[in-house]
N, C-alpha and C positions, 0 to 999 in steps of 0.2 A: 322766792324771787330774790335775786341778789340786790344788795344796796349799790348805789352808783357812786363812783368817784369821778368827778368832772374836772377836766383840765381847763386852764385859762385859754383865751384866744391865742392861736398859733403855737401853743406849747405841745401840740401833738406831733410836730414834725419829726422829732427823733424817733418816736414810736413807729410812725409811718415808714421811716427809713430802715426799720428793722431792729432797733434797740429794744431792750426789755425793761428799762428802768424809768421810773417816774420820781422826780425830785419833789421835795415838799413845797418848794417855791413855785412849782408849775401847776399846783392844784388850785382850782377856784374854791377857796375856803368859805366864800359867802354862800355858794350854792351847796357845797358839800363839806361842812366843817370837819377837819381831821379829828377833832376831839370826839366826834360821834362814832369813830371806828375803834374796834378792839384790835390789838396787836395779833396778826395772823389771819384776820378776817378775809374771806374771799369776796371780791367785789367785781362789779362790771365797770371797766374803765371807759370813760366817754370823752369825746372831743367837746369843745366849748358849745357846739350846736346840739349836743345830745346824741350824736351818732356814736354807736358802740365801736370801741377800738379793740376790745377783747376782754378776756377774764384774767384777773391776777389776784394777788393777796396784798394786804396793806399792813404797814406798821406806822401809826401816826407819830411815833416818838423818834424816828430816825430820818436822816437826810435823804436817803433813798427810801421814800415812803411807800412805794408800790413796785411790784415786779410782775411783769406780764407772763402768764403761763400759756395762753393760746389766744389767737386772733378770732377764734370762733366764739361768739358770745353765748353759745349754748353749752359750752364745755363745762364739765363738773370736775373738781379736784377730788377724785375718788379712786378706788382700787383699780378700776379699768383704765383710767387715765395714766396712773403711775406705772402700771404693767406695760402699757403700750410704749411709753417713753423709755423705760428701762430695756425692753426688748429691742427697741430701735437702737439704743446705745450699744447694746451687746453685738448687734449685727454689724455695726461700724467696726468694733474691735476685732471681730472675727475675719474682717478683711485682711488683717495684718498678723494677728496672733493665733497660733494653733494651740497654745497651752493657756490654762486659766490663770494667768498672772498679768494683770493690767488694771488701769483705772477704768472701772466700769461706767461711772457717771461723773461727768465733769461740769456740774452746775449749769449755769446759763447756756454753755456751749452745747449741752445735750437737752436743752429745753426744761431743765429742772433747777431753777434758781434756788440757791441756798443748800444744795445737796451734793455731796461728794462721796462716792463709794469706790474704795480700792478692793480689788479681788486678789486674795492669796489662796488660790485653789478653793478649798471648801470653807475658808474663813473670809468674812467680809468686814472691812474696816470702814465705818461710816462717820462722816462729819456733817452735822446739821448746823448752819450758820444763821438761819432766819426763823422768825416766829411763825411764818407761813408754813415752812416745812416741819417745824417742831409740832405744829398742830396736827399733822398727819403722820407722825412718827410710827404709830401702830400699823397704819396701812403700808408704810414702807417696809416694815418688818415682815408683814404678811406676804407682800409681793416677793420679797427676797426668799422667804421660806417656800412659797409655792413654786417659784421658778427654779430654785437651785438646791433646796433641802440642805442648807449649810450646816456644817458642824458647829460653827459659832458665828454670831454677829457682834462686833465690838463697836460701841459708840464712843468715839474720840472727841467728845464735845467739850474740849477745854480751850478752844481758840478765842482770841480776844474779840472777834466780830460778834460773838454771842452776847458779850456784855453791852455792846452798843445797841443790840436788839432787846435788851432787858431780860436775857435768858440766863438761867443758871449754868454753871460750868460743872461738868461731870464726866466720868468714864463709866461705862456699863458693859457687862458681858452677858449675852444671851446664848445659852448653849454651853458646850464643853470646849473651852479654848485649849488646844494642845500645848504642852510645855515647849516643844520645839516646832516652830513653824518655818518651813523651807520654801523658798521660791527659786526659780531658775531665770537667769538673765544673761544672754550672750555667752552661753556655755559656762557660766559661773553660778555656783550655788550660794545662797545667802540665808542665814538664820535670822529671822525678823522678830524683834520684840514689839508686837503690836501694842500690848499694854506697856506703858512707860516709854515707848519709843517716840521719836519726834513726829509731829504731824500725824499722819495715818500709820506710821511705822516704817515707811519706805518712800523713796522718791523715784517713781517710774519715769519722770518727765525727761530725764537725760539719757534714756536707754539707747537711742540711736547714736548720740555723740559718744557714749562709752564704747559702742561697737566700733566707731571710727577710730577712737584711741587705740583699740587693740591692733589695728593694722600698722601702728607707728612705733611699737614699743619693743620689738624683738631684740633681746640682748641689751636693752637700755636700763639705765638707772633712773627710777621714776620717783617723784615726790608728789603726794596727794595731800593738798592743804584743804582744811575743813572737810575731812574725810568721812565723818559720821561712821557708818559701818564698813567703809571701804569700798563703796560702789565703783569709784574710778580705779583706785589702787589695786584691788583684787582682780578687777577685769584685766588690768595690765599684767598682773602676776600670772594669771591663767593663760594669758596670750604670749607668754615667753619673755617678759621683762626679767632682767638679771637680778634686780634688787628694787624693792618698793619700800618707801617710808611713808607712813600715814600720820598726819598731824591733826589733832582735834583737841578742843578744850575740855571735852567730856571724857571722864575716865570710863564710864559705862559704855560709851560709844566705842572706845578703843579696845575694851574687853570684847566687844562684839566683832571688831576687826580680827583679834586673835582667834576667836571661835571660827570665824568664816575662813581665815587662812588655813586652819587645821582641816576644816570641812573640804576644802579644795586641794589639800595636799601641798600647800606652798608656804607653810610656816617658816621654812628654812631661809626664805628670801623676803620675808615681810617683817619690818620693825615699826614700832609705833613711838610717837613723841607726844606727850600731853602738854598742852600749854596754849596761851594766846597765840594765834597765827602770826601776828605782826612780830611778837617777841621771839617766837621760834625761828622765823625766817631771818631776823636780825642776828640771832645767835648762830645759825648755820652759816651765814655770811662771814661772821667773825671767825668761825672755825675753818673758813675757806673750803666749805663743802660745796660740791658742784653736782648737778644732776643733768641728765640728757633731756628729760621731760618733766615739766612742772605743771600740775593741774591746780587752778585756783577757782573753786566753786563755793563762794561764800554765801551765808544767809543774806537776805535782802538788806543792803545798806541804806536803801532809800524806801522806807515803808509808806511815807507820806510825801506829798509834793513839796511841802515846806522844808523837808529834810534834804532836798536835792543837792545843795551846795556842799554840805558836809559829807553827804554820801558819795558824791562824785570824787571828792578828794580822797576818800577811803579807797575807792576802786583804783584811783591812780597810785596810791601809796602801796597797796597790796600787790599790784602788778609790777611795780617797780622793784619791790623786795624780791618777787619771784624771779624777775629777769636777772637780779644780781647773783642768784645762785644757779643760773643756767650755764651749762658748758657753751663754748663757742658754737654758733649754729644749732643751738638746742631748740626744743619745741616747747612753746608756752600754750597751754589751753586755758583760756580765760572765759569764765561763765558768769552770768548774772540771772537771778530770778526776780529782780526789781522791775515791776511794770513801769515805774516812773523813769527808768533809764532805758533809753532806746538803743537799738543795735548800733546806730551811728555814734551815739554818745559813749558806749562801751568801747568802740573802736578808737574814738578820740582819746579816752582815758588811757588806753594802752599806748597809743602813739605818743601822747605827751609824756608818759612815763619813760618810754624808750628814748626820746630825745633828751630827757633830763639826765640820763646816764650815758648819753652818747652811743646809743644802740640803734640798729635798724631792724624794725619788725616788718615782716612780710606776711600778710594774711593769705593763707593758701586754702582754707576750707572754713565752712560755717555750719553750725548745727542749730536745730530747732527743737521745740518740744515734741515729744513722741506723738504718734497718731492717736494714742489713747487720751491725749489732751487736746481735742480739736479746738479750733479757733472759730468763734462766732464772727462772721465778717463785719457785722455792725457794732461789735463790742470790743474795742481795742483792749480792754482790761482782760479779756480772755487769752491774750497772747502776751507771754511774760518771759519765756526762756530764751536766752541768747547764749550761744557758745561759739567762740572764735578760736581758730587754730593758727598759730604764728610760728614761723621760723625766725629766731632772733639771733642776729649776728653783729659783727662790728659795724660801725657807722660807715656809710659809703662816702 
């Protein structure tokens, strides 16, 4: 029989509206002291009157102290449960993708809080961010092996969220990880460094926006800022861009750009620049370099709410620098993965940057995170990607 985690009076409203999180200050700690629970323990979450709200797991040491798994109080977090949820997640991906290259599981949005799984053909890259999911790690492995018979499962468990959960950071490979791991996206091939690469090794979330970019670049000179392995820039090169410049601070990432350019037969029109993006854009401006299309897809400048002011200024500054190296009536693609920056706020950052240098920005298209990153309607945190397409010309 599961132990109960009881909420205070009226603190069940968000759960009833569909959210999956319980915060520590919402718990009736007199009735159910948090110190009595072990990190990762499965519990029955109850309203203040004792009515079951569902089954979840708890971590008494974190601000988000419980995450709901199911509203059925009889559910068990076991092999059958995990298999059913992962199969449902795959069915959703198969509505869009014919090939096995996608984010298979997107945490809360797929009913598996704390679990992310990216699929690269027969290799699965897994991130576990909570004690509750770490407790069933062996079951997750068993489900993936039973359903997909993978060549390798790679655990990329080095994310900072694990430290908040009191979990160790590590990478682990189960099976035989091939030396060269290839994926296909929008007619472009990429060699992915799952071990040692950023996050799970690749960013599937901008896939649709990169496809939109490909419609805009024929014969154009393109600048891809914060390029990583060249997701945007090489998509442009294979779609007919005349010249592509990829900028990143990481030497190993730019080595990956070179590998991927060769893989797609576009090495002759792809060049790389290593350095801080702000410094590189300033240098390009000083050299009077101009591009027809500039893509700015930075890491999250606003990771916490308290970082908003500084982060907003960074978004303004990077977009201003990008516009300064744009040709007249050039195209700016401005993206953000900061959940704490809304789409309207990103639009405002670009507009303020444009006015600061006396330019007119026209928003003509918008992108969203790809279908393999579904949004949970009750959890705003599950929606984070914004991509805005502008034509930038002289001030009217």
